[in-house]
C-alpha positions in Angstrom: 16.4 12.2 132.2 14.2 13.2 135.2 13.8 9.6 136.2 17.5 8.9 136.0 18.2 12.0 138.1 15.9 10.8 140.8 17.2 7.3 141.1 19.3 6.4 144.1 22.9 6.0 142.9 23.8 3.9 146.0 20.8 1.6 146.0 19.8 -0.8 148.7 23.5 -1.8 149.4 24.6 1.9 150.0 27.6 1.3 147.7 28.9 4.0 145.4 31.8 3.5 143.0 34.0 5.9 141.0 33.0 3.9 137.8 29.8 2.2 136.9 31.5 -0.3 134.6 34.3 -2.6 135.7 37.3 -2.7 133.3 37.5 -6.0 131.5 41.3 -5.9 130.7 44.4 -4.5 132.2 44.6 -2.0 129.2 41.2 -0.7 130.1 42.1 -0.4 133.7 45.3 1.5 132.9 43.2 4.1 130.9 41.1 4.9 134.0 42.2 8.4 135.0 40.3 8.1 138.3 41.3 4.9 140.2 38.7 2.3 141.1 37.3 2.9 144.5 34.1 2.3 146.4 32.4 3.9 149.4 30.1 1.8 151.6 27.7 3.0 154.3 26.7 -0.1 156.2 24.2 1.6 158.5 22.5 3.8 155.9 18.7 3.4 156.2 16.7 2.3 153.2 13.0 1.5 153.0 13.6 -1.7 150.9 15.9 -3.4 153.4 14.0 -6.2 155.1 14.5 -7.0 158.8 14.8 -10.6 159.7 13.7 -11.7 163.2 16.4 -14.4 163.6 20.2 -14.7 163.8 22.2 -15.0 160.5 23.5 -18.3 159.4 27.3 -18.1 159.3 30.1 -20.0 157.6 31.9 -22.3 159.9 35.3 -21.2 158.5 35.2 -17.5 157.8 32.0 -16.6 159.7 30.5 -14.9 156.6 26.7 -14.8 156.7 24.5 -16.7 154.3 23.6 -14.3 151.4 22.2 -14.1 147.9 25.6 -14.8 146.3 26.0 -18.2 148.0 25.6 -21.4 145.9 22.9 -23.7 147.3 22.5 -27.5 146.9 18.8 -27.9 147.7 19.0 -31.7 147.6 21.9 -32.2 149.9 20.9 -29.1 152.0 24.3 -27.5 151.6 25.4 -24.0 150.8 28.9 -22.9 149.6 30.4 -19.7 151.1 31.2 -17.2 148.3 34.2 -16.0 150.2 36.1 -19.1 151.3 34.2 -21.8 149.3 33.6 -23.8 152.5 30.7 -26.2 152.2 28.2 -25.7 155.1 25.2 -27.8 156.1 21.9 -26.1 156.7 20.6 -26.5 160.3 17.4 -28.4 161.0 15.1 -25.3 160.9 16.1 -24.8 157.2 14.8 -28.3 156.3 12.0 -27.0 154.2 14.2 -24.9 152.0 13.8 -25.4 148.2 14.0 -23.5 145.0 10.4 -22.2 145.5 10.7 -21.8 149.3 13.7 -19.6 150.0 14.6 -17.7 153.1 14.7 -13.9 152.7 18.5 -13.7 152.7 18.7 -15.8 149.5 16.4 -13.7 147.4 18.5 -12.1 144.7 16.9 -8.6 145.2 17.8 -8.7 148.9 21.6 -8.3 148.8 21.4 -6.4 152.0 19.3 -7.4 155.0 19.0 -6.6 158.7 18.8 -9.0 161.6 17.0 -8.5 164.9 18.9 -10.7 167.4 16.9 -12.2 170.3 18.8 -12.9 173.5 19.3 -16.6 174.2 20.1 -17.5 177.8 21.8 -20.7 176.7 24.1 -18.9 174.2 26.5 -16.3 175.7 27.3 -14.9 172.3 23.7 -13.7 171.8 23.6 -11.8 175.1 22.2 -8.3 175.0 24.5 -5.5 174.1 26.2 -3.7 176.9 25.4 0.0 177.5 27.7 2.7 176.1 30.5 3.8 178.4 32.0 7.3 178.7 35.0 8.4 180.8 35.4 12.1 181.0 39.0 13.4 181.5 38.9 17.1 182.4 41.9 19.4 182.4 41.8 21.9 185.3 44.8 23.9 184.3 42.7 26.6 182.8 41.6 30.1 183.7 38.4 30.3 185.7 36.2 31.4 182.8 37.4 28.6 180.5 36.8 26.0 183.2 33.3 27.2 183.7 32.6 26.8 180.0 33.9 23.2 180.1 31.9 22.3 183.2 28.7 23.7 181.7 29.4 21.7 178.5 30.0 18.5 180.5 26.7 18.9 182.4 24.9 19.3 179.2 26.6 16.3 177.7 25.8 14.1 180.7 22.2 15.1 180.6 21.9 14.0 177.0 23.4 10.6 177.5 21.1 7.5 177.7 20.0 6.7 181.2 21.8 3.4 181.2 25.1 4.8 179.8 28.0 4.2 182.2 29.9 7.3 183.2 33.3 7.8 184.8 35.2 11.0 185.7 39.0 11.8 185.9 40.3 15.3 186.5 43.9 16.3 186.2 46.3 19.2 186.6 49.6 18.7 188.4 48.2 15.4 189.5 45.6 13.0 188.2 42.4 12.4 190.2 40.1 9.4 189.7 36.7 10.1 191.3 34.9 7.1 192.8 31.3 7.9 191.9 30.0 4.8 193.6 31.0 6.1 197.1 28.0 8.3 197.8 28.8 9.1 201.5 31.5 11.7 200.6 33.8 12.7 197.8 36.4 9.9 197.4 39.3 10.5 195.1 42.4 8.4 194.1 45.4 10.6 193.4 48.3 9.7 191.0 51.5 11.7 190.7 51.8 13.5 187.5 55.6 13.5 187.1 56.0 9.8 187.1 55.1 7.3 184.4 52.7 4.7 185.8 52.1 1.2 184.4 48.7 -0.4 183.9 49.4 -2.8 186.8 50.2 0.1 189.1 47.0 1.8 188.2 45.0 -1.4 189.0 46.7 -1.9 192.3 46.2 1.7 193.5 42.5 1.6 192.5 42.0 -1.7 194.2 41.3 -3.5 190.9 44.3 -5.8 190.9 44.4 -9.3 192.2 46.0 -8.2 195.5 43.6 -5.3 195.9 40.3 -7.2 195.6 38.8 -7.9 199.0 36.6 -11.0 199.3 33.1 -10.3 200.3 31.4 -12.1 203.2 28.4 -14.3 202.4 27.1 -15.3 199.0 28.0 -13.2 196.0 25.3 -10.8 194.8 23.8 -10.9 191.3 24.9 -8.8 188.4 24.9 -5.1 188.9 24.4 -3.0 185.8 25.0 -6.2 183.8 28.5 -6.6 185.0 30.2 -8.9 187.5 33.3 -6.7 188.1 32.8 -4.7 191.2 35.2 -2.0 189.9 32.5 -1.0 187.4 30.1 -0.2 190.2 32.7 1.8 192.0 34.0 4.0 189.2 31.4 3.7 186.5 27.8 4.3 187.2 24.7 4.7 185.0 24.1 8.4 184.0 20.7 8.3 185.7 22.3 7.3 189.0 25.4 9.6 189.0 24.1 12.7 187.3 23.5 14.5 190.6 26.8 13.4 192.0 28.7 14.5 188.9 27.0 17.9 188.8 27.9 18.4 192.5 31.5 17.5 191.8 31.7 19.9 188.9 30.2 22.7 190.9 32.9 22.2 193.6 35.7 21.6 191.1 38.2 24.5 190.9 41.2 25.3 188.8 44.4 23.5 189.7 45.6 25.0 193.0 49.2 24.0 192.5 51.3 27.2 192.5 52.7 28.3 189.1 56.0 30.3 189.1 56.1 33.6 187.2 57.1 33.1 183.6 56.2 29.4 183.7 53.4 27.2 182.3 51.1 25.3 184.6 52.0 21.7 185.3 49.6 19.6 183.2 50.0 15.8 183.4 47.9 14.9 180.4 49.8 11.6 179.7 49.3 10.3 183.2 45.6 11.1 183.2 45.0 9.3 179.9 47.0 6.3 181.1 44.9 6.1 184.3 41.7 6.4 182.3 42.8 3.7 179.8 43.9 1.4 182.7 40.6 1.9 184.5 38.6 0.9 181.3 41.0 -2.0 180.6 40.3 -3.4 184.1 36.6 -2.9 184.2 35.4 -3.2 180.6 37.9 -4.8 178.3 36.7 -5.5 174.8 33.6 -3.3 175.1 32.7 -0.1 173.2 33.9 2.6 175.6 35.1 6.1 174.9 37.5 8.4 176.7 36.4 12.0 176.3 39.4 14.2 177.0 38.8 18.0 177.5 42.2 19.5 177.2 43.1 23.2 177.6 46.8 23.1 176.6 49.9 21.1 176.0 51.3 18.4 178.4 54.1 19.9 180.5 54.4 17.3 183.3 55.4 13.6 183.3 55.1 11.1 180.4 53.9 12.6 177.1 55.4 16.0 177.9 55.4 18.2 174.8 57.0 21.4 176.0 58.9 22.6 179.0 57.3 24.7 181.8 59.5 27.7 181.0 57.5 30.2 178.9 60.7 31.6 177.4 60.9 28.3 175.5 58.2 28.4 172.7 56.2 25.4 171.5 58.1 23.8 168.6 57.0 24.5 165.1 57.1 22.3 162.0 60.6 23.6 161.1 61.9 22.5 164.5 60.5 19.1 163.9 62.2 18.9 160.4 65.5 20.0 161.9 65.2 17.5 164.8 65.3 20.5 167.2 62.3 19.4 169.4 63.8 17.6 172.4 60.5 16.3 173.7 59.1 15.0 170.4 60.5 11.5 170.2 59.7 10.6 173.8 56.2 12.0 173.5 55.5 10.2 170.2 56.7 6.9 171.7 54.5 7.3 174.8 51.4 8.2 172.8 52.0 5.3 170.4 52.2 2.8 173.2 49.0 4.3 174.8 47.2 4.1 171.4 48.2 0.4 171.1 46.8 -0.2 174.6 43.5 1.4 173.7 43.3 -0.6 170.5 44.0 -3.9 172.2 41.2 -3.0 174.7 38.7 -2.0 172.0 38.4 1.6 173.3 38.3 5.0 171.7 39.8 8.4 172.7 38.0 11.6 171.7 40.2 14.7 172.1 38.6 18.1 172.6 41.6 20.5 172.3 41.0 24.2 172.9 44.2 26.1 173.1 46.3 28.6 171.1 49.0 26.0 170.8 46.6 23.1 169.9 48.3 22.4 166.6 51.6 21.3 168.2 49.5 19.4 170.8 47.9 17.4 167.9 51.2 16.7 166.2 52.5 14.9 169.3 49.2 13.1 170.0 48.2 12.2 166.5 48.6 8.4 167.1 45.8 8.6 169.6 43.2 9.7 167.1 44.4 8.2 163.9 43.9 4.6 164.7 40.3 4.6 165.8 37.8 7.0 164.2 37.9 9.5 167.0 36.1 12.8 167.2 38.5 15.8 167.1 36.9 19.2 167.7 39.3 22.1 167.4 38.9 25.6 168.7 40.7 28.4 170.6 38.3 28.4 173.5 35.9 26.0 175.0 33.3 28.8 175.1 33.1 29.1 171.3 31.1 27.0 168.9 33.3 23.9 168.1 34.3 23.1 164.6 34.4 19.3 164.4 37.0 18.0 162.0 37.6 14.4 161.0 41.0 13.0 162.1 42.2 12.7 158.5 41.4 16.3 157.8 42.8 17.5 161.1 46.1 15.8 160.3 46.5 18.0 157.2 46.7 21.2 159.2 
């Protein structure tokens, strides 16, 4: 019993199922009180997983990798994909393969292997991985104490990022501000109106990233900068090691939103416009790469697209009962806007992490749920940025 208790239930494949025996008939399957399910942890470390110093051999039809479950014809030097049953020829460097001379991925005990890919200058698909990208979107419609907490957390986060990680910065209140970190002579900011919905093309044109806004450079083009050819990357996204001082200086000078707020009204917070600008910036500079938008929000959107509640404090934020009775006038428009923004981020391959710290955060999440449901986002919830954050998975947060 002691040996059985110490065995790894997930094994080398990191797979755990609700049942250890597969039902043989439909009758047996119907008697299973707990449904058949499996959890897989593909990046779980294990001492018995071998690391192969070459690229995997893939099926020409479905791109599945050669594995221990593939059928092999050693005479004809052909392997049959276990997924699509496509017959594939082995490349020349597999010419010595035989029943007694197998590559590591065909050993039956190695059902999971790791590959160390070497960059090949003649093969663009084997190019080295791009550095991680983070665009911080900071809400300035907070009290001074809350804003200081957020700025301190941002400085700490930037200091913990890898030196080659690309960092961008967008702040918003009544208006959205895109900070050009690559302009070191002075603080250069692009301002977007918060009360007007802006398209991706308009964002690119105003930032100078559209076809009409790109200025031809004199002389011969320079080589790659930070591994990218797009000059917009070098203007708005810089390595953390190069822009840490600039960002810290910006955060030190950053103040709460100076737009006047009438008595009995909420501050004008254009969250929707700020997220649209950040998504458009990443879509123009780094489409299809692993980038994250880190939004630090201190309250509900009250200005422009994505508005959740009016500015008048006499009108409370809508509750679940109001949603059931269809008594939330901003709900449908807000959901439509955030759904379209989520589709844009998914098509670009980007992720939004939402840090919501406000007393009315629950209603904020109800309207913006499409932004964190579709791509494994991080969703910390709290009532203040100065408290220890309780990070909840999106699926759990949706149950609140």
